N, C-alpha and C positions, 0 to 999 in steps of 0.2 A: 943726415938721416941714417938710422941703423935699423936693421931687422935682426932680431935675436931668435934663434930656433931653440925651442925647449921641448923635451920629452919627459913626461911625468908618469910614473907607474905606481901601482899600489891600490889599496882600497880607496873609495872616493873620499873618505875622511882623511887618509894619508895625502891624497892629491891636493885637497884643500889646504892642509897644514903646510905642505911643501911649497905651494905657490904663495901662501901667506908669508912664509919665511923669506922667500926671494923678493917678494913685493916690498916688504918692509925694509930689507937691507939694501936692495939695489934701486928701488924706484921711490922710496920715501913715502910709502902708503900710510895714511892715517885713516882709521875707520870712521865713518860718519855716524853720529848718534841718531836714534829715532826720537821723535817728538815726545814719545812716552813708551815705556816698556811694553804696553799692550800691543803697539804696532809691531814690535819685533816678535813677540810671542805669536801673534796671529799670522804674521808672514812666514815664520818658520813652520807653522802648522799647515799653511797653504802649500809651501814647498814639499812637505812630507807627503801630501796628497797628490799634487799636480806636477811636481818636478823633483822627485826623490833624489836624483843625482845632486842637485844643488843643495838640498837639505843636508845631505851627508858632507858635502864639501864645505858648507857654511859652518858645520860643527867643527871641522878641522881648522878653519880660519879662527873660530872663537877660541879654540884650545891654544893656538899659537899666540894670539894677542892677549889671551887671558881675560876675556871679557864675557859678559852675560848677554842676554837677548835685548838689552837696551841699545846695542850697537848693530849696525847693518853689516853682517858678516858675509853677505852674498855679493859684495862689490869690493874689489881690490883696485881702487881707482888711482890714477896718476895722470899728470899733464892735462890740465883742463882743455877740452876741445875748443877750437876756434869756430868761426861761422860755419854753418852746414856746408858740406862739400857738394860738388856736382859729379854725377856718375852715370854711366850707361852700360847696359848689358846687351849683347847680341848673341842669340842662341840659334843653332842650326840643328834640325832633326837629322837622324841617321841617313835618310834618303838624299841629303844634300851635301854629305861629306865624303871625302875620298877614303876615309877609314871605315866607313859603314857604322860609325858610332856617333851619337849626338855629342856636340861640343858647344862651348860658349866662351866668349872673351868679355872682359870688362875693363873699363878705365875709371880712374878716380882723380878728380881735380879738387885740390883743397888749398886753403890758406896756410902757408908753411910757417908763418910767424907765430909769435906768442900772443896770449890775450892782451898783455901790456902793449905790444907793438900795434895791435889792432886799434887801440885807443890813443896811439901816438905817444906812448910812455916808454921809458927805458925798461928793459927786462928786470924783474926782481931776482935776487940771488937764487940760483938753482932752478930758474924757470926754463922750461924746454918748449920748443916749437910744437905746434899741433901735429900729431902723427909722426914726430921725429924719432920716437922710440917705439917702433912697431915690433910685434912679436908673432911668431908662428909657433903656436902651442899645440902639441900632440899629447892627448891624455889617453893612457892605456890602463883602464881599471881592471881589477881582478875579475869582476863580473860586469858585463855591460859592453857597450860599443866603444871601439877606438875612434876618436874624433880628432881631427886637425882643424884648428881655427886660426885665421890671420886677422890681426886688428891692432888696436891700441886703446889707451885710456882705461882699460880694466883687465888686469892680468887673469882674473877668474873667468871673464867672458869677453874675449877679444872678438867682438861680434860683427866684423865686416864680411868675411868670406869663410866658408867652412865645408867640410866633407867628412862623411863617416865611412866605416869599413863595409857598408852595404852599398856604397855608391850614391847615397843621397847627398845633394849639394844645396847650399843656400847662400844667397848674396844679398846684402842690405844696400838699399839705395834711398836717397832722400826724395821725398815727395813734396815739392814746393807748392803744389796746388791746393793742399789741405793743411790745416793747422794741427799741431801736436797738442799734448796736454799741457797747456800754458800754466806755468807756476809749479809744475811737478819737478822735483829734484831728481838727480841721477842716483842718489843713495840716501838712506836714512830718512829723517824727517817724517813725512806722512806716507812714505812709499808702501804700496801693497801690490801684490800680484807680481807679474813678470815684466821687466823693463824691455825696451826695444833692443838694448845691447845684450840682454840675456836670452832673447827669443831664439836666435840661431842655435845656441848650445842646448836649449830645451828641446828643440826639434831634433837635432842631430843625435842626442843621447837617448831619444825615445822612439824614433821612427826609422823605417827602412825604405818607404816608398812615398810618393807624393800624396796618395790617398791617406796613408797613415799619418803623414805630416799634417794634413788638413784636420784630421780628427784630434790630434794633439793640440793644435792651435785653437780649435773651437772650444776646448775645455779650459783655456787660459783667460785670466784677467790681465790684459796687455795695455801698457801705457808708453807713450812717447814723450819723454821730458823735452821741454823746449817749445819753441814757437812753430816749428815745422814738423810734419809727419815723416814717417819712414814707410817704405814698402819693400817687400822681399821677393826676389825671384827664387823659385824652388824647382829643382829637377832631379830625376833619378836615373838609374842605369837603364831602365826600360825605354826611356825617351819621353816619358810624361813630363810636362812642365806647367807651372802655374805661377801667378803673382798674387801674393797676399797683400791686401790693402785695408786700411782702416778708414772708413768714411768719416770725413771731418765733421759732419753734422750729427749723425746718429751714433758714431763710434762703433758701429757694427762692422764685422769682418766680412770682406768681399774677396772672392777668388776670381781671377781672370785667367782662364786656361789658354794654353797655346793652341792654335789651329793646326790639326794634324798635317804634316808634310810641308809646313811653311815656316820661314824664319820668324823669330819672336824678338822684338826690340823693346827694351824697357829703359826709360830714362827718368826724368825728374818731375813727371806729372802723373796723376792718377788715371790709370787705364779704365777703371770702371766709370769715371766721369767723362773722360775724353777718349773713347775707343778708337777714333780715326783722326787723321790729321786735320780734316775739315771741321771737326768739332772742338779743336783746341784753339781757343781765342785769347790765350795769355799774351801773345806777341804777334804783331803784324808789321812787317817792314814798312808799309805805306804810312803807318801811324807814327813812326819814329820821327822826331824833329831832325831837320837837316841843317847843316851849316851853310851859310850863303857862299856862293862861288867867290873865289879870290880872297 
């Protein structure tokens, strides 16, 4: 596994172009085509209105690859992700820390092999393990927020963890208790709106506080490619904290706020469905089959 630290400066169009150059040369990125040019045109118009940072960076990607709007220039994908990981965040308010500032820690458990090995096949030439080429990308635009993001699989939106220069932080976690947008691809095709990988960058480039982040999110058309949902822990320098979830049935956005003065634990089930341990019925030790003694 490697973690590559990148710092990219310039206009947002320059940043998109530079990341595209690196992604194509070092990560082997190939842009995904849309099902029809109208999808690309409409999505670029959506970004112009709702995520202008991405709109400008996508123009830079298009310039580098020399393509028109029939290709998805909002995703610089590499290394297909393996099965959804497991992860946990534990957050402590300022009153419970020795520093007098809020803090959190997170873990990430993932399948380290390749898609081929997942299916019992030998790796294909040039195939890399899931999350084996992670990046810490800091973008410093001429106008706008400085944002640092840690992740993999998309050089333009490494959407696992992130923080901006206002102290707003966001962490992505899998929500195994609700389904994602089954059949939706990660790039191109019929994609519209903001993907789960793109949401952290959208928030961090647009907001300074948890309340501002909520407002930004509620103006988005958000989708989670794959069979499982994601949810996001969001906190700011003041100590406000919340979890954004997408209800698996209604697809409406739900916020679960931290209780003032108490730790906040987020793992891989939906808090708006299962707010307490006694309401979570996904697993019960007594119901598990037991091997006979001896």
